[in-house]
Every structure is written in structure tokens, then in C-alpha cells.
C-alpha positions in Angstrom: 95.0 136.6 161.4 98.3 134.5 161.7 97.5 130.6 161.5 100.0 128.4 163.8 101.8 125.6 162.0 100.2 122.1 162.2 102.7 119.1 162.5 102.0 116.0 160.5 103.6 112.6 161.5 104.3 111.4 157.8 105.5 108.0 158.3 108.1 108.6 161.0 109.2 111.9 159.6 107.8 115.1 161.5 106.9 117.8 158.7 105.9 121.1 160.3 103.4 122.8 157.6 101.4 125.7 157.5 97.5 125.9 156.7 98.6 127.7 153.5 100.9 125.0 152.3 103.2 126.2 149.3 103.6 124.2 146.2 106.5 122.4 147.5 105.2 121.5 150.9 104.9 117.7 151.7 101.1 117.3 152.9 99.5 114.1 153.9 97.6 114.3 150.6 100.9 114.4 148.7 102.4 111.8 150.5 99.6 109.4 149.9 100.1 110.4 146.0 103.6 109.1 146.2 104.7 105.6 144.8 104.2 103.2 147.6 107.6 102.2 147.7 108.7 105.7 148.2 106.5 105.7 151.1 107.6 102.4 152.7 111.2 102.9 152.6 111.3 105.1 155.5 109.7 103.2 158.2 112.1 100.7 160.3 110.9 97.4 160.3 108.9 96.2 163.7 109.9 93.4 165.8 108.2 90.3 164.5 107.1 87.3 166.3 107.9 83.8 165.4 104.5 83.0 163.9 104.8 86.3 161.8 108.4 85.3 160.7 107.2 81.7 159.7 104.3 83.4 157.6 106.7 85.7 156.1 109.0 82.8 154.7 106.1 80.7 153.6 105.3 83.5 151.0 109.0 83.5 149.7 109.7 80.6 147.1 112.7 79.0 148.3 112.6 76.2 146.0 115.9 77.0 143.9 118.0 76.4 146.9 120.3 78.6 149.1 122.3 80.3 146.0 119.2 80.8 143.8 116.8 84.1 143.7 113.8 83.6 146.3 111.1 85.6 144.3 108.0 87.1 146.7 105.0 85.0 145.8 102.2 87.8 146.5 101.7 91.5 145.3 104.5 93.4 143.9 104.5 97.3 143.5 104.9 99.3 140.6 108.9 98.9 140.7 108.5 95.1 140.8 109.4 94.8 144.3 107.5 92.6 146.9 105.1 94.1 149.2 104.0 92.6 152.7 101.7 94.1 155.3 102.9 93.9 158.7 100.8 95.8 161.8 98.5 97.7 159.2 101.6 98.9 157.3 103.0 98.0 154.0 106.8 97.2 153.7 109.1 96.2 150.9 109.7 92.3 151.2 113.4 92.0 150.6 113.9 94.6 153.3 112.0 92.7 155.6 113.9 89.4 154.8 117.2 91.2 155.3 115.9 92.6 158.7 114.8 89.1 159.9 118.1 87.4 159.0 120.7 90.4 159.9 118.8 93.1 161.7 117.9 96.7 160.5 119.3 98.1 157.5 121.9 100.9 158.8 120.5 104.4 158.5 121.7 106.2 155.2 122.0 102.8 153.6 119.8 100.8 151.1 119.6 97.3 150.1 121.4 96.4 146.7 120.3 93.2 145.0 124.0 92.0 143.9 124.2 90.7 140.5 127.9 89.2 141.5 125.8 87.0 143.8 123.7 85.8 141.0 120.5 88.1 141.8 118.6 89.0 138.9 115.0 89.8 140.2 113.8 92.7 142.1 111.3 90.5 144.0 114.1 88.4 145.3 114.1 88.0 149.1 117.3 85.7 149.4 119.1 87.6 152.4 122.3 86.3 150.9 121.8 88.2 147.7 121.3 91.6 149.4 123.8 94.1 150.7 123.5 97.5 152.4 125.0 100.3 150.1 124.8 103.9 149.8 122.3 105.3 147.1 125.3 106.2 144.7 126.8 102.9 145.0 123.8 101.2 144.3 122.9 103.3 141.3 126.7 102.6 140.1 125.9 98.9 140.3 122.5 99.3 138.4 122.0 98.7 134.7 123.4 101.7 133.4 126.7 100.2 134.6 126.2 97.2 132.4 125.7 99.4 129.4 128.3 99.6 126.8 126.6 101.4 124.0 124.0 104.1 123.8 120.5 103.4 122.3 121.7 104.6 119.0 124.8 102.4 118.8 127.5 104.8 120.0 130.2 103.2 122.4 130.6 104.5 125.9 134.1 105.3 126.1 135.9 107.8 128.1 135.4 110.7 125.6 132.1 109.8 124.7 130.5 109.1 127.9 129.2 111.8 130.2 127.0 112.2 133.4 124.6 114.6 134.9 124.7 115.7 138.3 121.2 115.0 139.3 121.7 110.9 137.9 124.3 109.3 139.8 125.6 106.2 138.1 123.8 106.9 134.8 125.9 107.8 131.5 124.7 109.8 128.6 126.1 109.6 125.2 128.1 112.9 124.3 127.8 112.3 120.5 123.8 112.1 120.9 123.8 115.0 123.4 125.6 117.1 120.8 123.1 115.9 118.0 120.2 117.0 120.0 121.7 120.6 120.4 122.5 120.7 116.6 118.7 119.7 115.9 117.4 122.3 118.5 119.5 125.1 117.2 118.3 124.3 113.4 115.0 124.2 114.4 115.2 127.5 116.3 117.0 129.0 113.3 114.0 128.2 110.9 111.6 130.0 113.1 
């Protein structure tokens, strides 16, 4: 007997799944096991009333002035981003702050906390510190872009730095990579 596919609405994304889901299928239970920030980023921010906007900004510490980081005062997720609950759904606080000030984040882009504007915190909700960029550009601007040496002290030069396809913006030390290969071959030779 052939079972008909079931359609689950998963945070705004429709996923057609069969009753016997394969190992890579995205079922509601698997979605629930993903980190909260990964589940929250897909939903557009709903239109807020003036009372909800005032309540949101009351939870942001703006005491440092317009150029300082404005940290979220309440709960933060496992990645350090502030979380806010609106209409029985959780959202990332700095995305809500950006949406209130400038409108929805363009599709295909994500918000970057721009270090050049003085932003040093993941829970910062200052809209002046946020800029919509592609995922690749966000990774390039991240912590890996500021590192000049690997953890063993080798300098990242044109000849010593390498990147992997699955990790945009992150560099690996070629000298350390070759050392790992040599140790692995030596270990296999002794077996």
C-alpha cells in the first residue's frame, strides 16, 4: 500500500515528507531539535503595534548613547543572540530591532554586527550597528578575518593560509595541515 505524502508547515517553509521519512528528511521533530536561532531566522517579523514596539525598546539597554552597543536585557540563546517572544513565536532580538527601524531584512541577506561601527556584542540591538549582507560577506567579516596567526603560532600568509569549500571566510594553516597529514601517515605505517 502506497502512503500519500504528508505536508508539514515548518516555520513558513513547506516540506513534503513521506510517512517513512529517510535519514536526511526534515520532520517536525528534527526541526524542534535544531538550535532555536536556526529555527527563528526563517520567519518574517510580524507588524507590531506601538505598545509592542515600546515594550520591545524598554527591554534594550540604550544607556550608552546612540553610538554604543545596546545589549538585550532578557534571555539570550545558545549563540549569544537576544531572544524575544512575539505572537507566541520566538525571534532574534536584533532582527526585530532592525525591522522596527528600517523594515524587513531583504530575502537572501542576514544582519551583520559591524565592528567598524563599534559593535562588539552579539546581543547588541542598536540598528545603527547592523547591516544586511550575504552569508559569505558576514563570514568574511567575522572573527576569522581578524586572526593573523594560527593557534600554534604560524602566520597566515598568502602561501600558508588555505580555505575549505564548506567553511567560507575561515582560514586554515597549511603548515599545521601538512603536520596532521604526516602524523596520520606515520601512525598508519606503524599499524
